[in-house]
DSSP file (Angstrom, degrees, kcal/mol; ACC not computed):
  #  RESIDUE AA STRUCTURE BP1 BP2  ACC     N-H-->O    O-->H-N    N-H-->O    O-->H-N    TCO  KAPPA ALPHA  PHI   PSI    X-CA   Y-CA   Z-CA
    1    1 A L     >        0   0    0      0, 0.0     4,-2.2     0, 0.0     7,-0.1   0.000 360.0 360.0 360.0 -32.8  155.3  168.1   97.9
    2    2 A L  T  4  +     0   0    0      1,-0.2     6,-0.1     2,-0.2    10,-0.1   0.856 360.0  51.2 -68.5 -33.0  151.5  167.8   98.1
    3    3 A V  T  4 S+     0   0    0      1,-0.2     3,-0.4     2,-0.1    -1,-0.2   0.881 111.3  48.2 -69.4 -37.1  151.6  164.1   97.6
    4    4 A Q  T  4 S+     0   0    0      1,-0.3     2,-0.4     2,-0.1    -2,-0.2   0.895 129.9  16.9 -70.8 -41.4  154.2  163.7  100.4
    5    5 A N    ><  +     0   0    0     -4,-2.2     3,-1.3     1,-0.1    -1,-0.3  -0.792  65.5 179.6-137.6  91.8  152.3  165.9  102.9
    6    6 A K  T 3  S+     0   0    0     -3,-0.4    -1,-0.1    -2,-0.4    -4,-0.1   0.661  81.1  51.0 -69.5 -18.0  148.7  166.4  102.0
    7    7 A R  T 3  S+     0   0    0      4,-0.0     2,-0.9     5,-0.0    -1,-0.3   0.204  72.2 124.6-107.8  15.6  147.9  168.5  105.1
    8    8 A S    <>  -     0   0    0     -3,-1.3     4,-2.4     1,-0.2     5,-0.2  -0.669  45.2-162.2 -78.3 109.1  150.7  171.0  104.8
    9    9 A L  H  > S+     0   0    0     -2,-0.9     4,-2.6     1,-0.2     5,-0.2   0.878  88.8  54.8 -60.1 -39.3  148.9  174.4  104.7
   10   10 A Y  H  > S+     0   0    0      1,-0.2     4,-2.3     2,-0.2    -1,-0.2   0.931 110.4  44.7 -60.6 -46.8  152.0  176.1  103.3
   11   11 A N  H  > S+     0   0    0      2,-0.2     4,-2.3     1,-0.2    -2,-0.2   0.892 113.2  50.6 -66.7 -39.6  152.2  173.7  100.3
   12   12 A I  H  X S+     0   0    0     -4,-2.4     4,-2.4     2,-0.2    -2,-0.2   0.932 113.3  45.1 -63.9 -46.0  148.5  173.9   99.6
   13   13 A L  H  X S+     0   0    0     -4,-2.6     4,-2.5     2,-0.2    -2,-0.2   0.882 111.4  52.7 -67.1 -38.0  148.5  177.7   99.6
   14   14 A T  H  X S+     0   0    0     -4,-2.3     4,-2.1    -5,-0.2    -1,-0.2   0.920 111.7  46.2 -62.7 -43.0  151.6  177.8   97.5
   15   15 A Y  H  X S+     0   0    0     -4,-2.3     4,-2.6     2,-0.2    -2,-0.2   0.906 111.3  52.0 -66.4 -41.2  150.0  175.5   94.9
   16   16 A A  H  X S+     0   0    0     -4,-2.4     4,-2.2     1,-0.2    -2,-0.2   0.913 111.3  47.2 -60.7 -42.9  146.7  177.5   95.0
   17   17 A E  H  X S+     0   0    0     -4,-2.5     4,-2.4     2,-0.2    -1,-0.2   0.868 110.6  52.4 -66.9 -36.5  148.7  180.8   94.4
   18   18 A L  H  X S+     0   0    0     -4,-2.1     4,-1.4     2,-0.2    -2,-0.2   0.926 110.8  47.0 -63.8 -44.9  150.6  179.1   91.6
   19   19 A M  H  X>S+     0   0    0     -4,-2.6     5,-2.2     1,-0.2     4,-0.6   0.882 112.0  51.2 -65.0 -37.8  147.3  178.0   89.9
   20   20 A Y  H ><5S+     0   0    0     -4,-2.2     3,-1.0     1,-0.2    -2,-0.2   0.923 109.2  50.0 -63.4 -44.0  145.9  181.5   90.4
   21   21 A S  H 3<5S+     0   0    0     -4,-2.4    -1,-0.2     1,-0.3    -2,-0.2   0.760 110.2  50.3 -70.6 -23.4  148.9  183.1   88.8
   22   22 A T  H 3<5S-     0   0    0     -4,-1.4    -1,-0.3    -5,-0.1    -2,-0.2   0.522 119.6-109.1 -89.4  -5.5  148.7  180.8   85.8
   23   23 A G  T <<5S+     0   0    0     -3,-1.0     2,-1.6    -4,-0.6     3,-0.2   0.517  78.1 131.6  93.5   5.4  145.0  181.5   85.3
   24   24 A D     >< +     0   0    0     -5,-2.2     4,-2.1     1,-0.2    -1,-0.2  -0.602  24.8 164.9 -89.0  76.5  143.7  178.1   86.4
   25   25 A F  H  >  +     0   0    0     -2,-1.6     4,-2.6     1,-0.2    -1,-0.2   0.819  65.6  56.8 -68.9 -33.8  141.1  179.7   88.7
   26   26 A D  H  > S+     0   0    0      2,-0.2     4,-1.8    -3,-0.2    -1,-0.2   0.939 111.8  41.9 -64.8 -46.0  138.9  176.6   89.2
   27   27 A T  H  > S+     0   0    0      1,-0.2     4,-2.0     2,-0.2    -2,-0.2   0.898 113.4  54.4 -65.7 -39.8  141.9  174.5   90.5
   28   28 A S  H  X S+     0   0    0     -4,-2.1     4,-2.4     1,-0.2     5,-0.2   0.918 106.4  51.4 -59.3 -44.2  143.0  177.5   92.6
   29   29 A R  H  X S+     0   0    0     -4,-2.6     4,-2.5     1,-0.2    -1,-0.2   0.896 107.2  53.9 -61.5 -40.1  139.6  177.8   94.2
   30   30 A K  H  X S+     0   0    0     -4,-1.8     4,-1.9     1,-0.2    -1,-0.2   0.915 111.7  44.1 -61.2 -42.9  139.6  174.1   95.1
   31   31 A Y  H  X S+     0   0    0     -4,-2.0     4,-2.2     2,-0.2    -1,-0.2   0.855 111.8  52.0 -74.5 -34.0  143.0  174.4   96.9
   32   32 A Y  H  X S+     0   0    0     -4,-2.4     4,-2.3     2,-0.2    -1,-0.2   0.898 110.1  50.7 -65.2 -38.3  142.0  177.7   98.6
   33   33 A C  H  X S+     0   0    0     -4,-2.5     4,-2.2    -5,-0.2    -2,-0.2   0.899 108.7  51.5 -63.8 -39.9  138.9  175.9   99.9
   34   34 A M  H  X S+     0   0    0     -4,-1.9     4,-2.1     2,-0.2    -2,-0.2   0.909 109.6  49.7 -63.0 -41.2  141.0  173.1  101.1
   35   35 A A  H  X S+     0   0    0     -4,-2.2     4,-2.5     1,-0.2    -2,-0.2   0.904 110.6  49.5 -64.3 -40.9  143.2  175.5  103.0
   36   36 A C  H  < S+     0   0    0     -4,-2.3    -1,-0.2     1,-0.2    -2,-0.2   0.850 108.7  53.9 -66.3 -33.4  140.2  177.2  104.5
   37   37 A Y  H  < S+     0   0    0     -4,-2.2     3,-0.3     1,-0.2    -2,-0.2   0.904 111.9  44.1 -65.4 -41.2  138.9  173.8  105.6
   38   38 A L  H  < S+     0   0    0     -4,-2.1     2,-0.3     1,-0.3    -2,-0.2   0.876 135.4  11.4 -72.2 -38.0  142.2  173.0  107.3
   39   39 A D    ><  -     0   0    0     -4,-2.5     3,-1.6    -5,-0.2    -1,-0.3  -0.811  63.5-170.4-145.2  99.0  142.4  176.5  109.0
   40   40 A G  T 3  S+     0   0    0     -3,-0.3    -4,-0.1    -2,-0.3    -3,-0.1   0.538  87.2  52.1 -70.0  -7.3  139.3  178.6  108.8
   41   41 A T  T 3  S+     0   0    0     38,-0.0     2,-0.8    39,-0.0    -1,-0.3   0.296  72.6 124.4-110.3   8.9  141.2  181.7  110.2
   42   42 A C    <>  -     0   0    0     -3,-1.6     4,-2.4     1,-0.2     3,-0.3  -0.584  45.4-162.7 -72.9 108.1  144.1  181.7  107.7
   43   43 A L  H  > S+     0   0    0     -2,-0.8     4,-3.0     1,-0.2     5,-0.3   0.858  87.0  58.1 -63.0 -36.4  144.0  185.1  106.2
   44   44 A R  H  > S+     0   0    0      1,-0.2     4,-1.7     2,-0.2    -1,-0.2   0.909 110.6  43.1 -60.1 -42.3  146.1  184.1  103.3
   45   45 A A  H  > S+     0   0    0     -3,-0.3     4,-2.5     2,-0.2    -2,-0.2   0.904 115.0  49.0 -70.1 -42.2  143.6  181.4  102.3
   46   46 A L  H  X S+     0   0    0     -4,-2.4     4,-2.2     2,-0.2    -2,-0.2   0.919 113.0  45.8 -66.5 -43.8  140.6  183.6  102.9
   47   47 A W  H  X S+     0   0    0     -4,-3.0     4,-2.4     2,-0.2    -1,-0.2   0.886 113.4  51.0 -66.6 -37.0  142.0  186.5  100.8
   48   48 A G  H  X S+     0   0    0     -4,-1.7     4,-2.6    -5,-0.3     5,-0.2   0.913 110.1  48.9 -64.3 -42.5  143.0  184.1   98.1
   49   49 A L  H  X S+     0   0    0     -4,-2.5     4,-2.2     2,-0.2    -2,-0.2   0.888 110.9  50.7 -64.7 -38.9  139.5  182.6   98.0
   50   50 A L  H  X S+     0   0    0     -4,-2.2     4,-2.1     2,-0.2    -2,-0.2   0.921 111.5  48.4 -62.8 -43.7  138.0  186.0   97.8
   51   51 A A  H  X S+     0   0    0     -4,-2.4     4,-2.0     1,-0.2    -2,-0.2   0.908 112.7  46.5 -64.9 -42.5  140.3  187.0   94.9
   52   52 A V  H  X S+     0   0    0     -4,-2.6     4,-1.6     2,-0.2    -1,-0.2   0.867 110.8  52.9 -70.8 -34.3  139.6  183.8   93.0
   53   53 A N  H  < S+     0   0    0     -4,-2.2    -1,-0.2    -5,-0.2    -2,-0.2   0.894 109.9  48.8 -65.0 -38.5  135.8  184.2   93.5
   54   54 A M  H >< S+     0   0    0     -4,-2.1     3,-1.0     1,-0.2     4,-0.3   0.876 109.1  52.9 -67.9 -36.1  136.0  187.7   92.2
   55   55 A A  H 3< S+     0   0    0     -4,-2.0     3,-0.3     1,-0.2    -1,-0.2   0.828 116.1  39.9 -67.1 -30.4  138.0  186.5   89.2
   56   56 A L  T 3X S+     0   0    0     -4,-1.6     4,-2.3     1,-0.2    -1,-0.2   0.229  83.1 109.7-100.7  12.9  135.3  183.9   88.5
   57   57 A A  T <4 S+     0   0    0     -3,-1.0     4,-0.4     1,-0.2    -1,-0.2   0.884  78.2  48.6 -59.6 -42.2  132.3  186.1   89.3
   58   58 A A  T >4 S+     0   0    0     -4,-0.3     3,-0.8    -3,-0.3    -1,-0.2   0.902 113.7  47.0 -66.5 -39.9  131.1  186.4   85.7
   59   59 A K  T 34 S+     0   0    0      1,-0.2    -2,-0.2    -4,-0.2    -1,-0.2   0.871 115.4  45.6 -67.8 -36.9  131.3  182.7   85.1
   60   60 A D  T >< S+     0   0    0     -4,-2.3     3,-2.5    -7,-0.2    -1,-0.2   0.322  77.4 139.2 -92.1   7.8  129.5  181.9   88.4
   61   61 A K  T <  S+     0   0    0     -3,-0.8     3,-0.1    -4,-0.4    41,-0.1  -0.326  77.5  12.7 -57.2 125.0  126.7  184.4   88.0
   62   62 A G  T 3  S+     0   0    0     40,-0.9     2,-0.7     1,-0.3    -1,-0.3   0.334  91.3 128.5  90.5  -6.7  123.5  182.8   89.1
   63   63 A N    <>  -     0   0    0     -3,-2.5     4,-1.8    39,-0.5    -1,-0.3  -0.748  44.9-160.4 -85.6 113.9  125.2  179.8   90.8
   64   64 A D  H  > S+     0   0    0     -2,-0.7     4,-2.3     1,-0.2    -1,-0.2   0.862  87.1  54.3 -64.6 -38.2  123.8  179.6   94.3
   65   65 A K  H  > S+     0   0    0      1,-0.2     4,-2.0     2,-0.2    -1,-0.2   0.883 109.7  47.3 -65.8 -37.4  126.6  177.4   95.7
   66   66 A M  H  > S+     0   0    0      2,-0.2     4,-2.3     1,-0.2    -1,-0.2   0.846 110.0  53.1 -72.7 -32.9  129.2  179.9   94.5
   67   67 A A  H  X S+     0   0    0     -4,-1.8     4,-2.4     2,-0.2    -2,-0.2   0.899 109.6  49.2 -65.3 -39.6  127.2  182.8   96.0
   68   68 A Q  H  X S+     0   0    0     -4,-2.3     4,-2.7     2,-0.2    -2,-0.2   0.894 109.9  51.5 -64.7 -39.8  127.2  180.9   99.3
   69   69 A L  H  X S+     0   0    0     -4,-2.0     4,-2.4     2,-0.2    -2,-0.2   0.905 110.8  47.8 -63.7 -41.7  130.9  180.4   99.1
   70   70 A Q  H  X S+     0   0    0     -4,-2.3     4,-2.4     2,-0.2    -2,-0.2   0.917 113.0  48.2 -65.2 -42.7  131.5  184.1   98.5
   71   71 A T  H  X S+     0   0    0     -4,-2.4     4,-2.7     1,-0.2     5,-0.2   0.911 111.3  50.7 -63.4 -42.9  129.2  185.0  101.4
   72   72 A F  H  X S+     0   0    0     -4,-2.7     4,-2.6     2,-0.2    -2,-0.2   0.923 110.7  49.3 -59.3 -45.2  131.0  182.5  103.6
   73   73 A T  H  X S+     0   0    0     -4,-2.4     4,-2.3     2,-0.2    -2,-0.2   0.923 112.7  46.0 -62.9 -45.7  134.4  183.9  102.7
   74   74 A I  H  X S+     0   0    0     -4,-2.4     4,-2.5     2,-0.2    -1,-0.2   0.918 114.0  48.6 -64.2 -43.7  133.3  187.5  103.4
   75   75 A D  H  X S+     0   0    0     -4,-2.7     4,-2.5     1,-0.2    -2,-0.2   0.903 111.5  49.6 -63.1 -41.3  131.7  186.5  106.7
   76   76 A R  H  X S+     0   0    0     -4,-2.6     4,-2.2    -5,-0.2    -1,-0.2   0.891 111.2  49.2 -66.7 -39.2  134.8  184.6  107.8
   77   77 A L  H  X S+     0   0    0     -4,-2.3     4,-2.1     2,-0.2    -2,-0.2   0.926 112.1  48.3 -64.3 -44.0  137.0  187.5  106.9
   78   78 A K  H  X S+     0   0    0     -4,-2.5     4,-1.2     1,-0.2    -2,-0.2   0.907 112.3  49.1 -62.0 -41.1  134.8  189.9  108.8
   79   79 A K  H  < S+     0   0    0     -4,-2.5    -1,-0.2     1,-0.2    -2,-0.2   0.877 110.9  50.1 -66.6 -37.3  134.7  187.6  111.8
   80   80 A T  H  < S+     0   0    0     -4,-2.2    -1,-0.2     1,-0.2    -2,-0.2   0.875 117.4  39.6 -67.8 -37.3  138.5  187.2  111.8
   81   81 A Y  H >< S+     0   0    0     -4,-2.1     3,-1.2    -5,-0.1    -1,-0.2   0.568  88.1 124.9 -88.2  -9.3  139.1  191.0  111.6
   82   82 A A  T 3< S+     0   0    0     -4,-1.2     3,-0.1     1,-0.2    -3,-0.0  -0.218  77.5   3.7 -60.4 135.9  136.3  191.9  114.1
   83   83 A G  T 3  S+     0   0    0      1,-0.2    -1,-0.2     2,-0.1     2,-0.1   0.730 102.5 113.9  69.2  25.7  137.2  194.0  117.1
   84   84 A K    <   -     0   0    0     -3,-1.2    -1,-0.2     1,-0.3    -3,-0.1  -0.077  67.5 -49.5-109.0-149.3  140.8  194.5  116.2
   85   85 A S     >  -     0   0    0     -3,-0.1     4,-1.4    -2,-0.1     3,-0.4   0.083  61.5 -85.5 -79.3-173.7  142.9  197.6  115.2
   86   86 A E  H  > S+     0   0    0      1,-0.2     4,-2.0     2,-0.2     5,-0.2   0.823 127.2  61.3 -62.8 -32.7  142.4  200.4  112.7
   87   87 A H  H  > S+     0   0    0      1,-0.2     4,-2.2     2,-0.2    -1,-0.2   0.873 100.8  54.0 -62.3 -35.6  144.0  198.1  110.1
   88   88 A S  H  > S+     0   0    0     -3,-0.4     4,-2.5     2,-0.2    -1,-0.2   0.896 106.1  51.2 -65.6 -40.2  141.1  195.7  110.7
   89   89 A K  H  X S+     0   0    0     -4,-1.4     4,-2.1     1,-0.2    -1,-0.2   0.898 110.5  49.5 -63.8 -39.2  138.5  198.4  110.0
   90   90 A A  H  X S+     0   0    0     -4,-2.0     4,-1.9     2,-0.2    -2,-0.2   0.892 110.8  50.0 -65.8 -39.5  140.3  199.3  106.8
   91   91 A A  H  X S+     0   0    0     -4,-2.2     4,-2.2     2,-0.2    -2,-0.2   0.908 110.0  50.2 -65.9 -41.9  140.3  195.6  105.8
   92   92 A I  H  X S+     0   0    0     -4,-2.5     4,-2.1     1,-0.2    -2,-0.2   0.900 110.7  49.1 -64.5 -40.2  136.6  195.2  106.5
   93   93 A S  H  X S+     0   0    0     -4,-2.1     4,-1.4     1,-0.2    -1,-0.2   0.871 110.6  51.3 -67.5 -34.4  135.8  198.3  104.5
   94   94 A L  H  < S+     0   0    0     -4,-1.9    -2,-0.2     2,-0.2    -1,-0.2   0.884 109.4  51.4 -66.3 -38.3  137.9  196.9  101.6
   95   95 A I  H  < S+     0   0    0     -4,-2.2    -2,-0.2     1,-0.2    -1,-0.2   0.922 117.2  36.8 -63.3 -45.5  136.1  193.6  101.8
   96   96 A T  H  < S+     0   0    0     -4,-2.1     2,-0.6    -5,-0.1     3,-0.5   0.619  96.9  93.9 -88.7 -13.1  132.6  195.1  101.6
   97   97 A K  S  < S-     0   0    0     -4,-1.4    -4,-0.0     1,-0.2    -1,-0.0  -0.714 102.7 -16.3 -88.6 118.5  133.3  197.9   99.2
   98   98 A G  S    S+     0   0    0     -2,-0.6    -1,-0.2     1,-0.2    -2,-0.1   0.712  80.3 159.5  72.6  23.6  132.7  197.3   95.5
   99   99 A L        -     0   0    0     -3,-0.5    -1,-0.2    -4,-0.1     2,-0.1  -0.626  41.0-119.7 -79.3 137.2  132.5  193.5   95.5
  100  100 A P        -     0   0    0      0, 0.0     2,-0.3     0, 0.0    -1,-0.1  -0.429  28.2-109.1 -72.3 150.0  130.7  192.1   92.5
  101  101 A E              0   0    0      1,-0.1   -34,-0.0    -2,-0.1   -40,-0.0  -0.616 360.0 360.0 -78.2 135.4  127.6  190.0   93.0
  102  102 A V              0   0    0     -2,-0.3   -40,-0.9   -41,-0.1   -39,-0.5   0.396 360.0 360.0 -99.1 360.0  128.0  186.3   92.4
């Protein structure tokens, strides 16, 4: 399906989640990044990218580009949730609470 329609956000996210669930975190991160590139406000892509970055935090320790990617993801999530309901405040506190340093 990805070969047939390379810009289908649904197919890209489904593949990223499949790779994450099989433990192929590097490939998963690439596809989550592609989804964020296509739609920077897609919460499914941003939360997936945050999760895969946390899963690879030990491997990426000291890598400046991965630290920038994690910072970008957190900032984009905060910006997406900014000024919304009580659920948004809970999501922002979840994002910033207890994240490992990359």
